[in-house]
Backbone and ligand atoms as CSV (ligand in chain L), in Angstrom:
chain,resi,resn,atom,element,x,y,z
A,1,MET,N,N,264.752,92.073,244.556
A,1,MET,CA,C,264.455,90.640,244.645
A,1,MET,C,C,264.593,90.009,243.269
A,2,ARG,N,N,264.793,88.719,243.289
A,2,ARG,CA,C,264.920,87.993,242.023
A,2,ARG,C,C,263.688,87.120,241.813
A,3,LEU,N,N,263.027,87.320,240.681
A,3,LEU,CA,C,261.875,86.490,240.325
A,3,LEU,C,C,262.180,85.736,239.035
A,4,THR,N,N,261.697,84.515,238.987
A,4,THR,CA,C,261.877,83.700,237.790
A,4,THR,C,C,260.539,83.564,237.085
A,5,VAL,N,N,260.449,84.192,235.931
A,5,VAL,CA,C,259.195,84.218,235.180
A,5,VAL,C,C,259.429,83.589,233.814
A,6,ASN,N,N,258.655,82.565,233.530
A,6,ASN,CA,C,258.767,81.880,232.241
A,6,ASN,C,C,260.225,81.485,231.955
A,7,SER,N,N,260.868,80.952,232.997
A,7,SER,CA,C,262.239,80.429,232.938
A,7,SER,C,C,263.308,81.513,232.794
A,8,ARG,N,N,262.917,82.767,232.890
A,8,ARG,CA,C,263.920,83.849,232.852
A,8,ARG,C,C,264.003,84.506,234.217
A,9,GLN,N,N,265.220,84.806,234.640
A,9,GLN,CA,C,265.402,85.460,235.934
A,9,GLN,C,C,265.411,86.976,235.757
A,10,HIS,N,N,264.739,87.635,236.697
A,10,HIS,CA,C,264.670,89.100,236.669
A,10,HIS,C,C,265.071,89.625,238.039
A,11,ASP,N,N,266.052,90.512,238.067
A,11,ASP,CA,C,266.414,91.190,239.314
A,11,ASP,C,C,265.654,92.506,239.358
A,12,LEU,N,N,264.798,92.627,240.376
A,12,LEU,CA,C,263.829,93.723,240.382
A,12,LEU,C,C,263.939,94.547,241.654
A,13,ASP,N,N,263.723,95.838,241.506
A,13,ASP,CA,C,263.684,96.736,242.652
A,13,ASP,C,C,262.224,97.133,242.854
A,14,VAL,N,N,261.491,96.255,243.541
A,14,VAL,CA,C,260.069,96.503,243.793
A,14,VAL,C,C,259.776,96.265,245.273
A,15,GLU,N,N,258.681,96.862,245.729
A,15,GLU,CA,C,258.269,96.674,247.128
A,15,GLU,C,C,257.882,95.213,247.349
A,16,ASP,N,N,258.223,94.700,248.550
A,16,ASP,CA,C,257.885,93.311,248.867
A,16,ASP,C,C,256.396,93.041,248.713
A,17,GLU,N,N,255.572,94.038,249.083
A,17,GLU,CA,C,254.123,93.828,249.105
A,17,GLU,C,C,253.457,94.068,247.749
A,18,MET,N,N,254.216,94.514,246.763
A,18,MET,CA,C,253.577,94.775,245.464
A,18,MET,C,C,252.955,93.484,244.947
A,19,PRO,N,N,251.680,93.524,244.562
A,19,PRO,CA,C,251.082,92.287,244.034
A,19,PRO,C,C,251.842,91.778,242.801
A,20,LEU,N,N,251.972,90.464,242.725
A,20,LEU,CA,C,252.693,89.875,241.605
A,20,LEU,C,C,252.114,90.338,240.269
A,21,LEU,N,N,250.791,90.499,240.201
A,21,LEU,CA,C,250.173,90.934,238.943
A,21,LEU,C,C,250.743,92.279,238.492
A,22,TRP,N,N,250.963,93.168,239.430
A,22,TRP,CA,C,251.511,94.491,239.089
A,22,TRP,C,C,252.938,94.338,238.570
A,23,VAL,N,N,253.707,93.466,239.232
A,23,VAL,CA,C,255.090,93.260,238.803
A,23,VAL,C,C,255.108,92.727,237.371
A,24,LEU,N,N,254.271,91.730,237.125
A,24,LEU,CA,C,254.256,91.111,235.799
A,24,LEU,C,C,253.857,92.128,234.733
A,25,ARG,N,N,252.767,92.823,234.952
A,25,ARG,CA,C,252.228,93.702,233.918
A,25,ARG,C,C,252.982,95.024,233.817
A,26,ASP,N,N,253.159,95.696,234.968
A,26,ASP,CA,C,253.651,97.072,234.922
A,26,ASP,C,C,255.164,97.170,234.963
A,27,VAL,N,N,255.823,96.198,235.584
A,27,VAL,CA,C,257.283,96.250,235.671
A,27,VAL,C,C,257.916,95.437,234.541
A,28,LEU,N,N,257.411,94.247,234.315
A,28,LEU,CA,C,258.021,93.368,233.314
A,28,LEU,C,C,257.351,93.443,231.943
A,29,GLY,N,N,256.196,94.074,231.863
A,29,GLY,CA,C,255.523,94.197,230.566
A,29,GLY,C,C,254.967,92.886,230.047
A,30,ILE,N,N,254.652,91.976,230.964
A,30,ILE,CA,C,254.044,90.697,230.577
A,30,ILE,C,C,252.539,90.854,230.765
A,31,HIS,N,N,251.810,90.962,229.671
A,31,HIS,CA,C,250.421,91.403,229.745
A,31,HIS,C,C,249.393,90.291,229.598
A,32,GLY,N,N,249.837,89.022,229.533
A,32,GLY,CA,C,248.884,87.906,229.472
A,32,GLY,C,C,247.975,87.869,230.687
A,33,PRO,N,N,248.531,87.902,231.886
A,33,PRO,CA,C,247.666,87.952,233.079
A,33,PRO,C,C,246.915,89.279,233.111
A,34,LYS,N,N,245.629,89.214,233.320
A,34,LYS,CA,C,244.783,90.419,233.236
A,34,LYS,C,C,244.321,90.882,234.615
A,35,TYR,N,N,244.100,92.185,234.704
A,35,TYR,CA,C,243.485,92.749,235.905
A,35,TYR,C,C,241.977,92.762,235.695
A,36,GLY,N,N,241.280,92.032,236.558
A,36,GLY,CA,C,239.820,92.048,236.466
A,36,GLY,C,C,239.216,92.724,237.676
A,37,CYS,N,N,239.408,92.098,238.839
A,37,CYS,CA,C,238.766,92.610,240.054
A,37,CYS,C,C,239.770,93.100,241.096
A,38,GLY,N,N,240.947,92.514,241.102
A,38,GLY,CA,C,241.976,92.894,242.068
A,38,GLY,C,C,241.744,92.376,243.469
A,39,ILE,N,N,240.717,91.561,243.662
A,39,ILE,CA,C,240.414,91.056,245.009
A,39,ILE,C,C,240.258,89.528,245.018
A,40,GLY,N,N,240.825,88.867,244.030
A,40,GLY,CA,C,240.832,87.407,244.057
A,40,GLY,C,C,239.507,86.752,243.719
A,41,GLN,N,N,238.631,87.482,243.037
A,41,GLN,CA,C,237.282,86.957,242.804
A,41,GLN,C,C,237.001,86.542,241.359
A,42,CYS,N,N,237.857,86.914,240.404
A,42,CYS,CA,C,237.476,86.689,238.999
A,42,CYS,C,C,238.370,85.709,238.256
A,43,GLY,N,N,239.620,85.586,238.651
A,43,GLY,CA,C,240.528,84.632,238.012
A,43,GLY,C,C,241.236,85.138,236.773
A,44,ALA,N,N,240.987,86.369,236.360
A,44,ALA,CA,C,241.612,86.877,235.132
A,44,ALA,C,C,243.132,86.969,235.243
A,45,CYS,N,N,243.623,87.069,236.471
A,45,CYS,CA,C,245.061,87.262,236.711
A,45,CYS,C,C,245.791,85.948,236.973
A,46,THR,N,N,245.145,84.817,236.722
A,46,THR,CA,C,245.709,83.522,237.119
A,46,THR,C,C,247.036,83.217,236.418
A,47,VAL,N,N,248.018,82.839,237.219
A,47,VAL,CA,C,249.307,82.357,236.727
A,47,VAL,C,C,249.638,81.092,237.522
A,48,HIS,N,N,250.736,80.454,237.180
A,48,HIS,CA,C,251.186,79.291,237.944
A,48,HIS,C,C,252.373,79.665,238.813
A,49,LEU,N,N,252.356,79.201,240.042
A,49,LEU,CA,C,253.530,79.204,240.921
A,49,LEU,C,C,253.905,77.751,241.128
A,50,ASP,N,N,255.042,77.355,240.596
A,50,ASP,CA,C,255.458,75.946,240.655
A,50,ASP,C,C,254.337,75.026,240.157
A,51,GLY,N,N,253.680,75.447,239.097
A,51,GLY,CA,C,252.674,74.612,238.444
A,51,GLY,C,C,251.281,74.698,239.025
A,52,VAL,N,N,251.129,75.419,240.106
A,52,VAL,CA,C,249.822,75.528,240.763
A,52,VAL,C,C,249.193,76.878,240.409
A,53,ALA,N,N,247.927,76.847,240.020
A,53,ALA,CA,C,247.235,78.079,239.655
A,53,ALA,C,C,247.022,78.958,240.885
A,54,VAL,N,N,247.398,80.226,240.751
A,54,VAL,CA,C,247.194,81.200,241.831
A,54,VAL,C,C,246.665,82.487,241.223
A,55,ARG,N,N,246.041,83.290,242.089
A,55,ARG,CA,C,245.577,84.610,241.655
A,55,ARG,C,C,246.715,85.597,241.895
A,56,SER,N,N,247.314,86.080,240.832
A,56,SER,CA,C,248.518,86.901,240.995
A,56,SER,C,C,248.217,88.263,241.603
A,57,CYS,N,N,246.947,88.664,241.628
A,57,CYS,CA,C,246.607,89.922,242.304
A,57,CYS,C,C,246.642,89.764,243.815
A,58,GLN,N,N,246.671,88.523,244.290
A,58,GLN,CA,C,246.632,88.256,245.724
A,58,GLN,C,C,247.963,87.740,246.266
A,59,ILE,N,N,248.986,87.662,245.414
A,59,ILE,CA,C,250.292,87.157,245.829
A,59,ILE,C,C,251.261,88.337,245.920
A,60,ALA,N,N,251.859,88.528,247.089
A,60,ALA,CA,C,252.875,89.570,247.210
A,60,ALA,C,C,254.127,89.126,246.457
A,61,ALA,N,N,254.771,90.087,245.821
A,61,ALA,CA,C,255.952,89.761,245.018
A,61,ALA,C,C,256.964,88.959,245.834
A,62,ALA,N,N,257.178,89.357,247.082
A,62,ALA,CA,C,258.185,88.682,247.908
A,62,ALA,C,C,257.837,87.212,248.123
A,63,ASP,N,N,256.558,86.891,248.088
A,63,ASP,CA,C,256.143,85.503,248.299
A,63,ASP,C,C,256.350,84.638,247.059
A,64,ALA,N,N,256.706,85.263,245.947
A,64,ALA,CA,C,256.958,84.503,244.717
A,64,ALA,C,C,258.443,84.274,244.485
A,65,VAL,N,N,259.275,84.819,245.369
A,65,VAL,CA,C,260.719,84.608,245.243
A,65,VAL,C,C,261.018,83.114,245.414
A,66,GLY,N,N,261.795,82.579,244.509
A,66,GLY,CA,C,262.188,81.174,244.600
A,66,GLY,C,C,261.245,80.220,243.894
A,67,ALA,N,N,260.102,80.733,243.454
A,67,ALA,CA,C,259.136,79.881,242.749
A,67,ALA,C,C,259.296,80.046,241.241
A,68,ALA,N,N,258.890,79.018,240.526
A,68,ALA,CA,C,258.819,79.131,239.068
A,68,ALA,C,C,257.472,79.752,238.728
A,69,ILE,N,N,257.509,80.982,238.232
A,69,ILE,CA,C,256.285,81.697,237.862
A,69,ILE,C,C,256.063,81.487,236.367
A,70,THR,N,N,254.880,81.033,236.033
A,70,THR,CA,C,254.575,80.819,234.612
A,70,THR,C,C,253.324,81.594,234.255
A,71,THR,N,N,253.409,82.361,233.191
A,71,THR,CA,C,252.238,83.064,232.669
A,71,THR,C,C,251.828,82.390,231.361
A,72,ILE,N,N,250.736,82.851,230.783
A,72,ILE,CA,C,250.281,82.273,229.514
A,72,ILE,C,C,251.381,82.355,228.454
A,73,GLU,N,N,252.227,83.379,228.559
A,73,GLU,CA,C,253.301,83.540,227.563
A,73,GLU,C,C,254.315,82.400,227.644
A,74,GLY,N,N,254.397,81.750,228.825
A,74,GLY,CA,C,255.386,80.697,229.008
A,74,GLY,C,C,254.800,79.306,229.042
A,75,LEU,N,N,253.483,79.200,228.828
A,75,LEU,CA,C,252.832,77.887,228.931
A,75,LEU,C,C,253.201,76.997,227.758
A,76,GLY,N,N,253.240,77.557,226.583
A,76,GLY,CA,C,253.638,76.829,225.385
A,76,GLY,C,C,254.360,77.788,224.462
A,77,THR,N,N,254.641,77.334,223.266
A,77,THR,CA,C,255.257,78.206,222.271
A,77,THR,C,C,254.381,78.153,221.018
A,78,PRO,N,N,254.552,79.101,220.091
A,78,PRO,CA,C,253.788,79.016,218.844
A,78,PRO,C,C,254.033,77.694,218.123
A,79,GLU,N,N,255.262,77.187,218.226
A,79,GLU,CA,C,255.586,75.927,217.539
A,79,GLU,C,C,255.071,74.722,218.323
A,80,ALA,N,N,255.041,74.840,219.623
A,80,ALA,CA,C,254.620,73.714,220.470
A,80,ALA,C,C,253.666,74.223,221.551
A,81,PRO,N,N,252.436,74.533,221.145
A,81,PRO,CA,C,251.483,75.025,222.153
A,81,PRO,C,C,251.146,73.945,223.176
A,82,HIS,N,N,250.765,74.374,224.347
A,82,HIS,CA,C,250.283,73.451,225.380
A,82,HIS,C,C,248.990,72.804,224.868
A,83,PRO,N,N,248.720,71.549,225.215
A,83,PRO,CA,C,247.492,70.891,224.757
A,83,PRO,C,C,246.220,71.691,225.078
A,84,VAL,N,N,246.222,72.395,226.186
A,84,VAL,CA,C,245.047,73.207,226.513
A,84,VAL,C,C,244.908,74.361,225.519
A,85,GLN,N,N,246.006,74.948,225.137
A,85,GLN,CA,C,245.948,76.035,224.152
A,85,GLN,C,C,245.435,75.518,222.814
A,86,THR,N,N,245.911,74.344,222.402
A,86,THR,CA,C,245.437,73.751,221.147
A,86,THR,C,C,243.939,73.478,221.222
A,87,ALA,N,N,243.500,72.910,222.325
A,87,ALA,CA,C,242.069,72.602,222.487
A,87,ALA,C,C,241.239,73.883,222.472
A,88,TRP,N,N,241.759,74.942,223.055
A,88,TRP,CA,C,241.041,76.222,223.080
A,88,TRP,C,C,240.814,76.734,221.661
A,89,ILE,N,N,241.819,76.544,220.808
A,89,ILE,CA,C,241.697,77.018,219.425
A,89,ILE,C,C,240.708,76.138,218.665
A,90,VAL,N,N,240.838,74.830,218.838
A,90,VAL,CA,C,239.951,73.908,218.113
A,90,VAL,C,C,238.494,74.173,218.491
A,91,GLU,N,N,238.250,74.397,219.763
A,91,GLU,CA,C,236.882,74.620,220.238
A,91,GLU,C,C,236.429,76.071,220.087
A,92,GLN,N,N,237.362,76.936,219.613
A,92,GLN,CA,C,237.026,78.364,219.409
A,92,GLN,C,C,236.369,78.938,220.662
A,93,VAL,N,N,237.067,78.782,221.778
A,93,VAL,CA,C,236.485,79.149,223.068
A,93,VAL,C,C,236.294,80.652,223.217
A,94,ALA,N,N,237.302,81.412,222.857
A,94,ALA,CA,C,237.304,82.833,223.226
A,94,ALA,C,C,236.205,83.621,222.532
A,95,GLN,N,N,235.662,84.563,223.268
A,95,GLN,CA,C,234.745,85.536,222.655
A,95,GLN,C,C,235.439,86.888,222.741
A,96,CYS,N,N,235.257,87.646,223.821
A,96,CYS,CA,C,236.033,88.895,223.914
A,96,CYS,C,C,237.483,88.606,224.255
A,97,GLY,N,N,237.712,87.506,224.976
A,97,GLY,CA,C,239.077,87.044,225.224
A,97,GLY,C,C,239.707,87.510,226.523
A,98,TYR,N,N,239.091,88.463,227.198
A,98,TYR,CA,C,239.769,89.091,228.335
A,98,TYR,C,C,240.140,88.098,229.435
A,99,CYS,N,N,239.238,87.198,229.752
A,99,CYS,CA,C,239.472,86.267,230.868
A,99,CYS,C,C,240.238,85.023,230.457
A,100,GLN,N,N,240.504,84.874,229.148
A,100,GLN,CA,C,240.884,83.560,228.642
A,100,GLN,C,C,242.264,83.093,229.074
A,101,SER,N,N,243.207,84.008,229.243
A,101,SER,CA,C,244.514,83.527,229.704
A,101,SER,C,C,244.389,82.935,231.106
A,102,GLY,N,N,243.578,83.558,231.937
A,102,GLY,CA,C,243.353,83.009,233.272
A,102,GLY,C,C,242.637,81.679,233.210
A,103,GLN,N,N,241.661,81.574,232.315
A,103,GLN,CA,C,240.938,80.297,232.162
A,103,GLN,C,C,241.901,79.185,231.753
A,104,ILE,N,N,242.747,79.483,230.783
A,104,ILE,CA,C,243.684,78.472,230.270
A,104,ILE,C,C,244.682,78.063,231.348
A,105,MET,N,N,245.185,79.035,232.099
A,105,MET,CA,C,246.143,78.693,233.158
A,105,MET,C,C,245.484,77.843,234.237
A,106,GLN,N,N,244.240,78.160,234.567
A,106,GLN,CA,C,243.514,77.359,235.556
A,106,GLN,C,C,243.293,75.948,235.023
A,107,ALA,N,N,242.888,75.842,233.755
A,107,ALA,CA,C,242.625,74.532,233.157
A,107,ALA,C,C,243.903,73.695,233.080
A,108,ALA,N,N,245.013,74.322,232.716
A,108,ALA,CA,C,246.279,73.584,232.616
A,108,ALA,C,C,246.696,73.051,233.984
A,109,SER,N,N,246.468,73.845,235.005
A,109,SER,CA,C,246.797,73.405,236.361
A,109,SER,C,C,245.912,72.234,236.770
A,110,LEU,N,N,244.619,72.320,236.440
A,110,LEU,CA,C,243.705,71.219,236.745
A,110,LEU,C,C,244.178,69.928,236.091
A,111,LEU,N,N,244.494,69.990,234.788
A,111,LEU,CA,C,244.842,68.765,234.072
A,111,LEU,C,C,246.188,68.197,234.509
A,112,ALA,N,N,247.067,69.050,235.006
A,112,ALA,CA,C,248.333,68.541,235.540
A,112,ALA,C,C,248.088,67.720,236.800
A,113,GLU,N,N,247.042,68.093,237.519
A,113,GLU,CA,C,246.734,67.404,238.774
A,113,GLU,C,C,245.766,66.253,238.551
A,114,VAL,N,N,244.782,66.474,237.684
A,114,VAL,CA,C,243.738,65.475,237.410
A,114,VAL,C,C,243.653,65.313,235.883
A,115,PRO,N,N,244.371,64.336,235.314
A,115,PRO,CA,C,244.464,64.244,233.848
A,115,PRO,C,C,243.119,64.003,233.152
A,116,ASN,N,N,242.206,63.300,233.804
A,116,ASN,CA,C,240.902,63.015,233.195
A,116,ASN,C,C,239.780,63.431,234.139
A,117,PRO,N,N,239.564,64.715,234.284
A,117,PRO,CA,C,238.567,65.170,235.264
A,117,PRO,C,C,237.145,64.883,234.804
A,118,THR,N,N,236.285,64.660,235.761
A,118,THR,CA,C,234.861,64.558,235.466
A,118,THR,C,C,234.307,65.967,235.228
A,119,ASP,N,N,233.088,66.032,234.704
A,119,ASP,CA,C,232.463,67.346,234.518
A,119,ASP,C,C,232.354,68.093,235.840
A,120,ALA,N,N,232.043,67.350,236.892
A,120,ALA,CA,C,231.924,67.991,238.205
A,120,ALA,C,C,233.271,68.534,238.666
A,121,GLU,N,N,234.340,67.776,238.392
A,121,GLU,CA,C,235.677,68.256,238.770
A,121,GLU,C,C,236.081,69.464,237.936
A,122,ILE,N,N,235.710,69.453,236.661
A,122,ILE,CA,C,235.991,70.624,235.813
A,122,ILE,C,C,235.253,71.837,236.357
A,123,ASP,N,N,233.968,71.674,236.603
A,123,ASP,CA,C,233.164,72.815,237.076
A,123,ASP,C,C,233.685,73.331,238.407
A,124,ASP,N,N,234.090,72.415,239.271
A,124,ASP,CA,C,234.597,72.824,240.576
A,124,ASP,C,C,235.909,73.594,240.425
A,125,ALA,N,N,236.810,73.048,239.601
A,125,ALA,CA,C,238.128,73.687,239.444
A,125,ALA,C,C,238.020,75.045,238.761
A,126,MET,N,N,237.034,75.187,237.858
A,126,MET,CA,C,236.926,76.414,237.062
A,126,MET,C,C,235.939,77.411,237.660
A,127,SER,N,N,235.351,77.077,238.789
A,127,SER,CA,C,234.264,77.914,239.310
A,127,SER,C,C,234.720,79.315,239.726
A,128,GLY,N,N,236.002,79.485,239.977
A,128,GLY,CA,C,236.495,80.803,240.381
A,128,GLY,C,C,236.974,81.657,239.230
A,129,ASN,N,N,236.831,81.154,238.002
A,129,ASN,CA,C,237.246,81.915,236.827
A,129,ASN,C,C,236.000,82.381,236.083
A,130,LEU,N,N,235.728,83.656,236.176
A,130,LEU,CA,C,234.504,84.199,235.599
A,130,LEU,C,C,234.702,84.625,234.146
A,131,CYS,N,N,233.632,84.462,233.352
A,131,CYS,CA,C,233.647,84.870,231.945
A,131,CYS,C,C,232.364,85.625,231.671
A,132,ARG,N,N,232.484,86.906,231.387
A,132,ARG,CA,C,231.283,87.723,231.171
A,132,ARG,C,C,230.614,87.409,229.842
A,133,CYS,N,N,231.342,86.757,228.932
A,133,CYS,CA,C,230.722,86.325,227.670
A,133,CYS,C,C,230.053,84.962,227.832
A,134,ALA,N,N,230.200,84.357,228.997
A,134,ALA,CA,C,229.586,83.052,229.284
A,134,ALA,C,C,230.038,81.976,228.304
A,135,THR,N,N,231.348,81.883,228.108
A,135,THR,CA,C,231.879,80.837,227.226
A,135,THR,C,C,232.030,79.499,227.955
A,136,TYR,N,N,231.374,79.349,229.069
A,136,TYR,CA,C,231.569,78.163,229.914
A,136,TYR,C,C,231.381,76.830,229.189
A,137,PRO,N,N,230.352,76.668,228.331
A,137,PRO,CA,C,230.236,75.359,227.654
A,137,PRO,C,C,231.443,75.043,226.783
A,138,ARG,N,N,231.996,76.056,226.125
A,138,ARG,CA,C,233.166,75.803,225.268
A,138,ARG,C,C,234.417,75.588,226.116
A,139,ILE,N,N,234.504,76.259,227.245
A,139,ILE,CA,C,235.630,76.012,228.165
A,139,ILE,C,C,235.619,74.553,228.603
A,140,ARG,N,N,234.452,74.083,228.996
A,140,ARG,CA,C,234.352,72.691,229.441
A,140,ARG,C,C,234.692,71.738,228.293
A,141,ALA,N,N,234.212,72.030,227.074
A,141,ALA,CA,C,234.504,71.178,225.931
A,141,ALA,C,C,236.003,71.154,225.637
A,142,ALA,N,N,236.641,72.289,225.754
A,142,ALA,CA,C,238.078,72.352,225.484
A,142,ALA,C,C,238.871,71.574,226.527
A,143,ILE,N,N,238.446,71.658,227.771
A,143,ILE,CA,C,239.147,70.893,228.810
A,143,ILE,C,C,238.955,69.405,228.578
A,144,ARG,N,N,237.747,69.014,228.196
A,144,ARG,CA,C,237.513,67.591,227.879
A,144,ARG,C,C,238.411,67.161,226.730
A,145,ARG,N,N,238.507,68.001,225.694
A,145,ARG,CA,C,239.339,67.668,224.534
A,145,ARG,C,C,240.805,67.538,224.946
A,146,ALA,N,N,241.277,68.483,225.741
A,146,ALA,CA,C,242.694,68.465,226.140
A,146,ALA,C,C,243.009,67.267,227.026
A,147,SER,N,N,241.993,66.729,227.675
A,147,SER,CA,C,242.228,65.609,228.602
A,147,SER,C,C,242.291,64.274,227.869
A,148,GLN,N,N,241.967,64.265,226.574
A,148,GLN,CA,C,241.925,62.990,225.842
A,148,GLN,C,C,243.316,62.535,225.406
L,1,FES,FE1,FE,242.936,88.724,240.390
L,1,FES,FE2,FE,240.373,89.156,239.671
L,1,FES,S1,S,242.163,90.290,239.121
L,1,FES,S2,S,241.180,87.471,240.775
């Protein structure tokens, strides 16, 4: 199958049912999306499919054919980071960092849909992305900053 990841096309010999997260990490060596729970409960594996945040552990590879798959590696560049990435640095959000690529991808998807979210909208959109370091106040501050 052919998958398009971060604007690059990859012709892959993988099982249709292989979770997209496995394809990204183990086949393509793209390690930004993280394995946390594997059952769609933590958000560490969040990527974009056509700009919409999805849990890549719950998406079969075959279901991503034809979509633009974006991981944290493709969200911005070192020279031109995404506004959410810049806000994350300014607010020094990360602690251990494990969940943060998923948090950023979820936040970027939220702001693409709702440019100026309320606190309630932020909390609702981010409620499925867990952080064991409890960086939630800084996540919210960074999203507010990126929305300005
Ligand atoms: Fe996919 Fe937890 S690893 S939601």
